[in-house]
PDB file of N, CA, C and O in Angstrom:
ATOM      1  N   MET A   1      21.360  -7.792 -80.617  1.00  0.00           N
ATOM      2  CA  MET A   1      21.658  -6.547 -79.950  1.00  0.00           C
ATOM      3  C   MET A   1      20.408  -5.694 -79.751  1.00  0.00           C
ATOM      4  O   MET A   1      20.375  -4.836 -78.869  1.00  0.00           O
ATOM      5  N   GLN A   2      19.388  -5.925 -80.564  1.00  0.00           N
ATOM      6  CA  GLN A   2      18.173  -5.130 -80.416  1.00  0.00           C
ATOM      7  C   GLN A   2      17.462  -5.435 -79.105  1.00  0.00           C
ATOM      8  O   GLN A   2      16.854  -4.547 -78.508  1.00  0.00           O
ATOM      9  N   SER A   3      17.535  -6.698 -78.648  1.00  0.00           N
ATOM     10  CA  SER A   3      16.867  -7.044 -77.395  1.00  0.00           C
ATOM     11  C   SER A   3      17.527  -6.350 -76.203  1.00  0.00           C
ATOM     12  O   SER A   3      16.845  -6.001 -75.239  1.00  0.00           O
ATOM     13  N   ILE A   4      18.836  -6.146 -76.256  1.00  0.00           N
ATOM     14  CA  ILE A   4      19.527  -5.439 -75.183  1.00  0.00           C
ATOM     15  C   ILE A   4      19.054  -3.987 -75.133  1.00  0.00           C
ATOM     16  O   ILE A   4      18.871  -3.426 -74.053  1.00  0.00           O
ATOM     17  N   GLY A   5      18.860  -3.388 -76.298  1.00  0.00           N
ATOM     18  CA  GLY A   5      18.364  -2.021 -76.355  1.00  0.00           C
ATOM     19  C   GLY A   5      16.977  -1.903 -75.752  1.00  0.00           C
ATOM     20  O   GLY A   5      16.687  -0.947 -75.034  1.00  0.00           O
ATOM     21  N   LYS A   6      16.122  -2.872 -76.042  1.00  0.00           N
ATOM     22  CA  LYS A   6      14.767  -2.855 -75.480  1.00  0.00           C
ATOM     23  C   LYS A   6      14.807  -2.990 -73.966  1.00  0.00           C
ATOM     24  O   LYS A   6      14.074  -2.300 -73.257  1.00  0.00           O
ATOM     25  N   VAL A   7      15.656  -3.871 -73.474  1.00  0.00           N
ATOM     26  CA  VAL A   7      15.776  -4.059 -72.027  1.00  0.00           C
ATOM     27  C   VAL A   7      16.270  -2.776 -71.364  1.00  0.00           C
ATOM     28  O   VAL A   7      15.759  -2.387 -70.314  1.00  0.00           O
ATOM     29  N   LEU A   8      17.249  -2.123 -71.962  1.00  0.00           N
ATOM     30  CA  LEU A   8      17.762  -0.874 -71.401  1.00  0.00           C
ATOM     31  C   LEU A   8      16.698   0.222 -71.396  1.00  0.00           C
ATOM     32  O   LEU A   8      16.626   1.009 -70.452  1.00  0.00           O
ATOM     33  N   ILE A   9      15.881   0.277 -72.433  1.00  0.00           N
ATOM     34  CA  ILE A   9      14.801   1.259 -72.478  1.00  0.00           C
ATOM     35  C   ILE A   9      13.783   0.977 -71.382  1.00  0.00           C
ATOM     36  O   ILE A   9      13.335   1.905 -70.708  1.00  0.00           O
ATOM     37  N   VAL A  10      13.409  -0.282 -71.191  1.00  0.00           N
ATOM     38  CA  VAL A  10      12.448  -0.643 -70.145  1.00  0.00           C
ATOM     39  C   VAL A  10      13.012  -0.312 -68.766  1.00  0.00           C
ATOM     40  O   VAL A  10      12.296   0.229 -67.923  1.00  0.00           O
ATOM     41  N   ILE A  11      14.277  -0.628 -68.527  1.00  0.00           N
ATOM     42  CA  ILE A  11      14.899  -0.312 -67.237  1.00  0.00           C
ATOM     43  C   ILE A  11      14.914   1.193 -67.012  1.00  0.00           C
ATOM     44  O   ILE A  11      14.650   1.656 -65.902  1.00  0.00           O
ATOM     45  N   GLY A  12      15.218   1.960 -68.052  1.00  0.00           N
ATOM     46  CA  GLY A  12      15.221   3.415 -67.935  1.00  0.00           C
ATOM     47  C   GLY A  12      13.845   3.967 -67.599  1.00  0.00           C
ATOM     48  O   GLY A  12      13.716   4.856 -66.758  1.00  0.00           O
ATOM     49  N   ILE A  13      12.819   3.440 -68.255  1.00  0.00           N
ATOM     50  CA  ILE A  13      11.448   3.876 -67.978  1.00  0.00           C
ATOM     51  C   ILE A  13      11.059   3.529 -66.550  1.00  0.00           C
ATOM     52  O   ILE A  13      10.432   4.335 -65.863  1.00  0.00           O
ATOM     53  N   LEU A  14      11.425   2.338 -66.099  1.00  0.00           N
ATOM     54  CA  LEU A  14      11.118   1.940 -64.722  1.00  0.00           C
ATOM     55  C   LEU A  14      11.826   2.839 -63.707  1.00  0.00           C
ATOM     56  O   LEU A  14      11.242   3.202 -62.687  1.00  0.00           O
ATOM     57  N   LEU A  15      13.072   3.195 -63.981  1.00  0.00           N
ATOM     58  CA  LEU A  15      13.798   4.085 -63.074  1.00  0.00           C
ATOM     59  C   LEU A  15      13.151   5.471 -63.020  1.00  0.00           C
ATOM     60  O   LEU A  15      13.077   6.086 -61.956  1.00  0.00           O
ATOM     61  N   ILE A  16      12.686   5.955 -64.166  1.00  0.00           N
ATOM     62  CA  ILE A  16      11.990   7.243 -64.189  1.00  0.00           C
ATOM     63  C   ILE A  16      10.707   7.160 -63.386  1.00  0.00           C
ATOM     64  O   ILE A  16      10.394   8.079 -62.629  1.00  0.00           O
ATOM     65  N   LEU A  17       9.950   6.068 -63.537  1.00  0.00           N
ATOM     66  CA  LEU A  17       8.702   5.906 -62.788  1.00  0.00           C
ATOM     67  C   LEU A  17       8.966   5.834 -61.282  1.00  0.00           C
ATOM     68  O   LEU A  17       8.244   6.451 -60.499  1.00  0.00           O
ATOM     69  N   VAL A  18       9.977   5.097 -60.877  1.00  0.00           N
ATOM     70  CA  VAL A  18      10.314   5.011 -59.454  1.00  0.00           C
ATOM     71  C   VAL A  18      10.722   6.381 -58.933  1.00  0.00           C
ATOM     72  O   VAL A  18      10.330   6.764 -57.831  1.00  0.00           O
ATOM     73  N   GLY A  19      11.496   7.118 -59.703  1.00  0.00           N
ATOM     74  CA  GLY A  19      11.896   8.464 -59.304  1.00  0.00           C
ATOM     75  C   GLY A  19      10.705   9.393 -59.152  1.00  0.00           C
ATOM     76  O   GLY A  19      10.638  10.169 -58.198  1.00  0.00           O
ATOM     77  N   LEU A  20       9.766   9.321 -60.084  1.00  0.00           N
ATOM     78  CA  LEU A  20       8.562  10.155 -59.996  1.00  0.00           C
ATOM     79  C   LEU A  20       7.713   9.806 -58.783  1.00  0.00           C
ATOM     80  O   LEU A  20       7.204  10.695 -58.100  1.00  0.00           O
ATOM     81  N   VAL A  21       7.560   8.515 -58.516  1.00  0.00           N
ATOM     82  CA  VAL A  21       6.756   8.094 -57.363  1.00  0.00           C
ATOM     83  C   VAL A  21       7.387   8.578 -56.065  1.00  0.00           C
ATOM     84  O   VAL A  21       6.690   9.089 -55.189  1.00  0.00           O
ATOM     85  N   THR A  22       8.703   8.422 -55.936  1.00  0.00           N
ATOM     86  CA  THR A  22       9.351   8.868 -54.693  1.00  0.00           C
ATOM     87  C   THR A  22       9.326  10.391 -54.574  1.00  0.00           C
ATOM     88  O   THR A  22       9.254  10.921 -53.465  1.00  0.00           O
ATOM     89  N   TRP A  23       9.384  11.089 -55.686  1.00  0.00           N
ATOM     90  CA  TRP A  23       9.337  12.549 -55.651  1.00  0.00           C
ATOM     91  C   TRP A  23       7.940  13.050 -55.298  1.00  0.00           C
ATOM     92  O   TRP A  23       7.791  13.950 -54.472  1.00  0.00           O
ATOM     93  N   LEU A  24       6.918  12.467 -55.924  1.00  0.00           N
ATOM     94  CA  LEU A  24       5.552  12.931 -55.714  1.00  0.00           C
ATOM     95  C   LEU A  24       4.981  12.497 -54.362  1.00  0.00           C
ATOM     96  O   LEU A  24       4.179  13.217 -53.768  1.00  0.00           O
ATOM     97  N   PHE A  25       5.387  11.336 -53.881  1.00  0.00           N
ATOM     98  CA  PHE A  25       4.804  10.792 -52.648  1.00  0.00           C
ATOM     99  C   PHE A  25       5.820  10.719 -51.510  1.00  0.00           C
ATOM    100  O   PHE A  25       5.670   9.892 -50.610  1.00  0.00           O
ATOM    101  N   SER A  26       6.837  11.557 -51.532  1.00  0.00           N
ATOM    102  CA  SER A  26       7.867  11.500 -50.492  1.00  0.00           C
ATOM    103  C   SER A  26       7.298  11.785 -49.105  1.00  0.00           C
ATOM    104  O   SER A  26       7.802  11.253 -48.116  1.00  0.00           O
ATOM    105  N   ASP A  27       6.262  12.610 -49.013  1.00  0.00           N
ATOM    106  CA  ASP A  27       5.682  12.902 -47.706  1.00  0.00           C
ATOM    107  C   ASP A  27       4.919  11.706 -47.145  1.00  0.00           C
ATOM    108  O   ASP A  27       4.747  11.604 -45.930  1.00  0.00           O
ATOM    109  N   LYS A  28       4.457  10.798 -48.007  1.00  0.00           N
ATOM    110  CA  LYS A  28       3.722   9.617 -47.562  1.00  0.00           C
ATOM    111  C   LYS A  28       4.632   8.395 -47.374  1.00  0.00           C
ATOM    112  O   LYS A  28       4.200   7.373 -46.842  1.00  0.00           O
ATOM    113  N   LEU A  29       5.877   8.503 -47.807  1.00  0.00           N
ATOM    114  CA  LEU A  29       6.819   7.384 -47.723  1.00  0.00           C
ATOM    115  C   LEU A  29       7.867   7.582 -46.629  1.00  0.00           C
ATOM    116  O   LEU A  29       8.954   7.009 -46.711  1.00  0.00           O
ATOM    117  N   HIS A  30       7.559   8.381 -45.611  1.00  0.00           N
ATOM    118  CA  HIS A  30       8.542   8.634 -44.554  1.00  0.00           C
ATOM    119  C   HIS A  30       8.870   7.377 -43.744  1.00  0.00           C
ATOM    120  O   HIS A  30       9.933   7.308 -43.127  1.00  0.00           O
ATOM    121  N   TRP A  31       7.985   6.394 -43.733  1.00  0.00           N
ATOM    122  CA  TRP A  31       8.211   5.143 -43.001  1.00  0.00           C
ATOM    123  C   TRP A  31       9.233   4.262 -43.710  1.00  0.00           C
ATOM    124  O   TRP A  31       9.847   3.391 -43.093  1.00  0.00           O
ATOM    125  N   PHE A  32       9.413   4.498 -45.020  1.00  0.00           N
ATOM    126  CA  PHE A  32      10.302   3.659 -45.818  1.00  0.00           C
ATOM    127  C   PHE A  32      11.745   3.912 -45.399  1.00  0.00           C
ATOM    128  O   PHE A  32      12.228   5.041 -45.485  1.00  0.00           O
ATOM    129  N   GLY A  33      12.427   2.882 -44.953  1.00  0.00           N
ATOM    130  CA  GLY A  33      13.785   3.012 -44.439  1.00  0.00           C
ATOM    131  C   GLY A  33      13.824   3.072 -42.924  1.00  0.00           C
ATOM    132  O   GLY A  33      14.900   3.069 -42.326  1.00  0.00           O
ATOM    133  N   ASN A  34      12.651   3.126 -42.298  1.00  0.00           N
ATOM    134  CA  ASN A  34      12.552   3.148 -40.843  1.00  0.00           C
ATOM    135  C   ASN A  34      11.682   1.999 -40.349  1.00  0.00           C
ATOM    136  O   ASN A  34      10.967   2.142 -39.357  1.00  0.00           O
ATOM    137  N   LEU A  35      11.738   0.878 -41.026  1.00  0.00           N
ATOM    138  CA  LEU A  35      10.917  -0.267 -40.664  1.00  0.00           C
ATOM    139  C   LEU A  35      11.520  -1.001 -39.470  1.00  0.00           C
ATOM    140  O   LEU A  35      12.728  -0.928 -39.243  1.00  0.00           O
ATOM    141  N   PRO A  36      10.678  -1.713 -38.701  1.00  0.00           N
ATOM    142  CA  PRO A  36      11.232  -2.543 -37.628  1.00  0.00           C
ATOM    143  C   PRO A  36      12.167  -3.601 -38.240  1.00  0.00           C
ATOM    144  O   PRO A  36      11.797  -4.280 -39.198  1.00  0.00           O
ATOM    145  N   GLY A  37      13.326  -3.730 -37.705  1.00  0.00           N
ATOM    146  CA  GLY A  37      14.305  -4.665 -38.255  1.00  0.00           C
ATOM    147  C   GLY A  37      15.432  -3.955 -38.982  1.00  0.00           C
ATOM    148  O   GLY A  37      16.473  -4.557 -39.240  1.00  0.00           O
ATOM    149  N   ASP A  38      15.242  -2.677 -39.318  1.00  0.00           N
ATOM    150  CA  ASP A  38      16.332  -1.887 -39.876  1.00  0.00           C
ATOM    151  C   ASP A  38      17.258  -1.512 -38.717  1.00  0.00           C
ATOM    152  O   ASP A  38      16.805  -1.044 -37.672  1.00  0.00           O
ATOM    153  N   ILE A  39      18.536  -1.720 -38.915  1.00  0.00           N
ATOM    154  CA  ILE A  39      19.505  -1.540 -37.838  1.00  0.00           C
ATOM    155  C   ILE A  39      20.120  -0.145 -37.936  1.00  0.00           C
ATOM    156  O   ILE A  39      20.619   0.253 -38.988  1.00  0.00           O
ATOM    157  N   ARG A  40      20.076   0.589 -36.824  1.00  0.00           N
ATOM    158  CA  ARG A  40      20.685   1.914 -36.747  1.00  0.00           C
ATOM    159  C   ARG A  40      21.471   1.995 -35.443  1.00  0.00           C
ATOM    160  O   ARG A  40      20.905   1.864 -34.357  1.00  0.00           O
ATOM    161  N   ILE A  41      22.769   2.210 -35.559  1.00  0.00           N
ATOM    162  CA  ILE A  41      23.649   2.320 -34.399  1.00  0.00           C
ATOM    163  C   ILE A  41      24.263   3.708 -34.411  1.00  0.00           C
ATOM    164  O   ILE A  41      24.938   4.086 -35.368  1.00  0.00           O
ATOM    165  N   LYS A  42      24.027   4.475 -33.337  1.00  0.00           N
ATOM    166  CA  LYS A  42      24.605   5.818 -33.215  1.00  0.00           C
ATOM    167  C   LYS A  42      25.551   5.845 -32.026  1.00  0.00           C
ATOM    168  O   LYS A  42      25.156   5.558 -30.896  1.00  0.00           O
ATOM    169  N   ARG A  43      26.790   6.190 -32.290  1.00  0.00           N
ATOM    170  CA  ARG A  43      27.814   6.347 -31.257  1.00  0.00           C
ATOM    171  C   ARG A  43      28.528   7.656 -31.522  1.00  0.00           C
ATOM    172  O   ARG A  43      28.677   8.038 -32.683  1.00  0.00           O
ATOM    173  N   ASN A  44      28.954   8.324 -30.543  1.00  0.00           N
ATOM    174  CA  ASN A  44      29.706   9.583 -30.608  1.00  0.00           C
ATOM    175  C   ASN A  44      29.589  10.293 -31.969  1.00  0.00           C
ATOM    176  O   ASN A  44      28.615  11.006 -32.212  1.00  0.00           O
ATOM    177  N   ASN A  45      30.565  10.103 -32.843  1.00  0.00           N
ATOM    178  CA  ASN A  45      30.565  10.768 -34.146  1.00  0.00           C
ATOM    179  C   ASN A  45      30.285   9.805 -35.292  1.00  0.00           C
ATOM    180  O   ASN A  45      30.510  10.151 -36.452  1.00  0.00           O
ATOM    181  N   THR A  46      29.806   8.617 -34.994  1.00  0.00           N
ATOM    182  CA  THR A  46      29.616   7.593 -36.014  1.00  0.00           C
ATOM    183  C   THR A  46      28.185   7.094 -36.008  1.00  0.00           C
ATOM    184  O   THR A  46      27.605   6.840 -34.952  1.00  0.00           O
ATOM    185  N   THR A  47      27.627   6.958 -37.194  1.00  0.00           N
ATOM    186  CA  THR A  47      26.303   6.370 -37.344  1.00  0.00           C
ATOM    187  C   THR A  47      26.398   5.250 -38.364  1.00  0.00           C
ATOM    188  O   THR A  47      26.890   5.450 -39.475  1.00  0.00           O
ATOM    189  N   ILE A  48      25.924   4.070 -37.983  1.00  0.00           N
ATOM    190  CA  ILE A  48      25.887   2.925 -38.886  1.00  0.00           C
ATOM    191  C   ILE A  48      24.424   2.588 -39.120  1.00  0.00           C
ATOM    192  O   ILE A  48      23.656   2.418 -38.173  1.00  0.00           O
ATOM    193  N   TYR A  49      24.045   2.495 -40.386  1.00  0.00           N
ATOM    194  CA  TYR A  49      22.661   2.226 -40.742  1.00  0.00           C
ATOM    195  C   TYR A  49      22.627   1.068 -41.720  1.00  0.00           C
ATOM    196  O   TYR A  49      23.268   1.116 -42.770  1.00  0.00           O
ATOM    197  N   ALA A  50      21.874   0.018 -41.377  1.00  0.00           N
ATOM    198  CA  ALA A  50      21.726  -1.152 -42.236  1.00  0.00           C
ATOM    199  C   ALA A  50      20.231  -1.441 -42.397  1.00  0.00           C
ATOM    200  O   ALA A  50      19.623  -2.063 -41.525  1.00  0.00           O
ATOM    201  N   PRO A  51      19.639  -0.995 -43.502  1.00  0.00           N
ATOM    202  CA  PRO A  51      18.198  -1.168 -43.707  1.00  0.00           C
ATOM    203  C   PRO A  51      17.852  -2.586 -44.185  1.00  0.00           C
ATOM    204  O   PRO A  51      17.482  -2.778 -45.343  1.00  0.00           O
ATOM    205  N   VAL A  52      17.974  -3.558 -43.305  1.00  0.00           N
ATOM    206  CA  VAL A  52      17.814  -4.972 -43.651  1.00  0.00           C
ATOM    207  C   VAL A  52      16.398  -5.262 -44.159  1.00  0.00           C
ATOM    208  O   VAL A  52      16.236  -5.806 -45.251  1.00  0.00           O
ATOM    209  N   ILE A  53      15.398  -4.914 -43.397  1.00  0.00           N
ATOM    210  CA  ILE A  53      14.011  -5.220 -43.763  1.00  0.00           C
ATOM    211  C   ILE A  53      13.584  -4.412 -44.982  1.00  0.00           C
ATOM    212  O   ILE A  53      12.836  -4.913 -45.821  1.00  0.00           O
ATOM    213  N   THR A  54      14.045  -3.179 -45.091  1.00  0.00           N
ATOM    214  CA  THR A  54      13.723  -2.361 -46.261  1.00  0.00           C
ATOM    215  C   THR A  54      14.269  -3.013 -47.522  1.00  0.00           C
ATOM    216  O   THR A  54      13.569  -3.076 -48.532  1.00  0.00           O
ATOM    217  N   PHE A  55      15.512  -3.502 -47.481  1.00  0.00           N
ATOM    218  CA  PHE A  55      16.079  -4.173 -48.650  1.00  0.00           C
ATOM    219  C   PHE A  55      15.342  -5.471 -48.969  1.00  0.00           C
ATOM    220  O   PHE A  55      15.165  -5.808 -50.140  1.00  0.00           O
ATOM    221  N   LEU A  56      14.912  -6.200 -47.945  1.00  0.00           N
ATOM    222  CA  LEU A  56      14.131  -7.413 -48.198  1.00  0.00           C
ATOM    223  C   LEU A  56      12.805  -7.075 -48.867  1.00  0.00           C
ATOM    224  O   LEU A  56      12.372  -7.788 -49.773  1.00  0.00           O
ATOM    225  N   LEU A  57      12.163  -6.007 -48.437  1.00  0.00           N
ATOM    226  CA  LEU A  57      10.904  -5.587 -49.035  1.00  0.00           C
ATOM    227  C   LEU A  57      11.102  -5.162 -50.486  1.00  0.00           C
ATOM    228  O   LEU A  57      10.302  -5.521 -51.350  1.00  0.00           O
ATOM    229  N   ILE A  58      12.161  -4.400 -50.761  1.00  0.00           N
ATOM    230  CA  ILE A  58      12.464  -3.999 -52.141  1.00  0.00           C
ATOM    231  C   ILE A  58      12.733  -5.224 -53.001  1.00  0.00           C
ATOM    232  O   ILE A  58      12.256  -5.305 -54.133  1.00  0.00           O
ATOM    233  N   SER A  59      13.491  -6.177 -52.474  1.00  0.00           N
ATOM    234  CA  SER A  59      13.797  -7.400 -53.212  1.00  0.00           C
ATOM    235  C   SER A  59      12.540  -8.184 -53.540  1.00  0.00           C
ATOM    236  O   SER A  59      12.389  -8.685 -54.654  1.00  0.00           O
ATOM    237  N   LEU A  60      11.641  -8.293 -52.579  1.00  0.00           N
ATOM    238  CA  LEU A  60      10.384  -9.016 -52.805  1.00  0.00           C
ATOM    239  C   LEU A  60       9.543  -8.346 -53.886  1.00  0.00           C
ATOM    240  O   LEU A  60       9.018  -9.019 -54.774  1.00  0.00           O
ATOM    241  N   VAL A  61       9.415  -7.036 -53.813  1.00  0.00           N
ATOM    242  CA  VAL A  61       8.607  -6.305 -54.798  1.00  0.00           C
ATOM    243  C   VAL A  61       9.226  -6.416 -56.189  1.00  0.00           C
ATOM    244  O   VAL A  61       8.513  -6.659 -57.163  1.00  0.00           O
ATOM    245  N   LEU A  62      10.538  -6.243 -56.292  1.00  0.00           N
ATOM    246  CA  LEU A  62      11.197  -6.358 -57.591  1.00  0.00           C
ATOM    247  C   LEU A  62      11.096  -7.768 -58.158  1.00  0.00           C
ATOM    248  O   LEU A  62      10.922  -7.933 -59.365  1.00  0.00           O
ATOM    249  N   THR A  63      11.202  -8.784 -57.312  1.00  0.00           N
ATOM    250  CA  THR A  63      11.050 -10.164 -57.774  1.00  0.00           C
ATOM    251  C   THR A  63       9.656 -10.401 -58.331  1.00  0.00           C
ATOM    252  O   THR A  63       9.503 -11.035 -59.375  1.00  0.00           O
ATOM    253  N   LEU A  64       8.645  -9.900 -57.646  1.00  0.00           N
ATOM    254  CA  LEU A  64       7.274 -10.039 -58.143  1.00  0.00           C
ATOM    255  C   LEU A  64       7.083  -9.324 -59.470  1.00  0.00           C
ATOM    256  O   LEU A  64       6.466  -9.873 -60.383  1.00  0.00           O
ATOM    257  N   ILE A  65       7.601  -8.111 -59.590  1.00  0.00           N
ATOM    258  CA  ILE A  65       7.465  -7.350 -60.836  1.00  0.00           C
ATOM    259  C   ILE A  65       8.177  -8.056 -61.978  1.00  0.00           C
ATOM    260  O   ILE A  65       7.628  -8.168 -63.074  1.00  0.00           O
ATOM    261  N   ILE A  66       9.389  -8.531 -61.735  1.00  0.00           N
ATOM    262  CA  ILE A  66      10.149  -9.209 -62.791  1.00  0.00           C
ATOM    263  C   ILE A  66       9.452 -10.487 -63.219  1.00  0.00           C
ATOM    264  O   ILE A  66       9.407 -10.784 -64.413  1.00  0.00           O
ATOM    265  N   ASN A  67       8.910 -11.249 -62.287  1.00  0.00           N
ATOM    266  CA  ASN A  67       8.200 -12.485 -62.656  1.00  0.00           C
ATOM    267  C   ASN A  67       6.945 -12.191 -63.446  1.00  0.00           C
ATOM    268  O   ASN A  67       6.625 -12.924 -64.382  1.00  0.00           O
ATOM    269  N   ILE A  68       6.226 -11.143 -63.098  1.00  0.00           N
ATOM    270  CA  ILE A  68       5.021 -10.772 -63.846  1.00  0.00           C
ATOM    271  C   ILE A  68       5.398 -10.332 -65.270  1.00  0.00           C
ATOM    272  O   ILE A  68       4.740 -10.718 -66.236  1.00  0.00           O
ATOM    273  N   VAL A  69       6.455  -9.527 -65.392  1.00  0.00           N
ATOM    274  CA  VAL A  69       6.894  -9.061 -66.709  1.00  0.00           C
ATOM    275  C   VAL A  69       7.359 -10.229 -67.564  1.00  0.00           C
ATOM    276  O   VAL A  69       7.054 -10.282 -68.756  1.00  0.00           O
ATOM    277  N   ARG A  70       8.094 -11.166 -66.974  1.00  0.00           N
ATOM    278  CA  ARG A  70       8.595 -12.318 -67.745  1.00  0.00           C
ATOM    279  C   ARG A  70       7.471 -13.205 -68.247  1.00  0.00           C
ATOM    280  O   ARG A  70       7.605 -13.824 -69.302  1.00  0.00           O
ATOM    281  N   ARG A  71       6.376 -13.280 -67.526  1.00  0.00           N
ATOM    282  CA  ARG A  71       5.237 -14.095 -67.982  1.00  0.00           C
ATOM    283  C   ARG A  71       4.613 -13.532 -69.244  1.00  0.00           C
ATOM    284  O   ARG A  71       4.118 -14.282 -70.085  1.00  0.00           O
ATOM    285  N   PHE A  72       4.634 -12.210 -69.382  1.00  0.00           N
ATOM    286  CA  PHE A  72       4.003 -11.589 -70.531  1.00  0.00           C
ATOM    287  C   PHE A  72       4.960 -11.361 -71.702  1.00  0.00           C
ATOM    288  O   PHE A  72       4.516 -11.018 -72.798  1.00  0.00           O
ATOM    289  N   LEU A  73       6.246 -11.544 -71.490  1.00  0.00           N
ATOM    290  CA  LEU A  73       7.208 -11.385 -72.588  1.00  0.00           C
ATOM    291  C   LEU A  73       7.637 -12.717 -73.041  1.00  0.00           C
ATOM    292  O   LEU A  73       8.448 -12.825 -73.960  1.00  0.00           O
TER     293      LEU A  73
END
């Protein structure tokens, strides 16, 4: 059970770091979510937004981070 606690602490620290980065650099990250390949459909009173490329980029970065962390643990 101690290993689960350590994992939860690491995840919490990572979430805090991501929150701080987005808060401090929000003016420089305006392109994030507006990448080519993100789908945005606007009709009358409805807007559909599917950030396909943004999610792929997040997935790639998280996969790299997790693989690097697993090598050292």
